Phi, psi and omega in degrees: 000121181294147178260088188252019171227135182232128173249138179241142161293163183258289184288125179088353178243299174266314182265129172277073185258002183297320174299322177297314181295314181294318179299319180293313178302314182298320177300313183292318179299318178296314184296325183261006178056046177256131180299138183271130174230098188305314182299312182293318185293307187287342176286350177275352179299128185111340173271158173302142183303320181300324178295318178295319180299317179294324181295321187262337185240355177057235182294343179266020187299324181293321176297317178299312181300311182297318180296317180299308184298313184294319180289319183297327178301328184282339185241356190307304190292334179280341182260327190286138179200166174276150169296146178305133178090354184296309184298316180297318179296318180295325176297326178282327184285323186308314181290345183277341191229169179267339182200146180227136179215171176243138174235113186226154173269006179283151174294146187303315182301318181283326176298313179297323180294315179296320179296316181290318183299324184264357179079014180292337186301334181291344183256351191253142175263324183218155174225126173252118181248180184304321184291347184274355185224160173268326182239107181286174174307141017273009174296157180286342190306314181299320179293317178297324177294321176298318178297320179300316180295327180276344186072037186244145174273150181305324183284359176251009191233156178233140173241126184247127179203169185253356186240165176298325180297324179293313181298317181297318180294317179296317179297319180295332179272359178064035173255165174289132184248138177232120176266138177247142189264002182270004180255231188279313189275146175284164176302319181297317179294320178296317180301322180295332179281342173080045175290163178288329179216152171231134179232152182255344183218161175298316177303323177298319180296316179301318181295320177297316180296321177298319182293331180280349180248000000 
């Protein structure tokens, strides 16, 4: 069965937004006098922001959330960018498939802003954001919602992401999963999550998609 629909995670997969996320987190941690733990903090990337806020600030999560959102708005456009090779790879992928979408745990306004700022919108048919689901990744619902919007069956689709949450969500949705190593998770961590494929570069990803079609 050809895999002619592709869903992508956004942050850490298409968008090189990790410097933006880390800079924003560090600002909030300093302002709220919360001890910084790089490993713990950055491992929350891919979860809804509110979940991370509750994890690090407890009862002060709303203050943390507001500070994060307001500060990130001031620096977003100067930090956000595509990973090298992303646009060229998407230009090659588009003719290979019937539909391309994004599935993210990001809030819709910021997801749309990042997509528009970097020009990703020209390659995408659908976007599933946090507001579109009741249960975010690693639940299957976001991936299934993306398939629903594309009119695609799971056995015709691929989900590409950089985190364990992406792999878990894709597996739960019964789609083919591809982990990429240029984002948050190491190759070893991705392997532990059990994706169908792991790639290190955009050209490698394009070749895997060609082989699946």
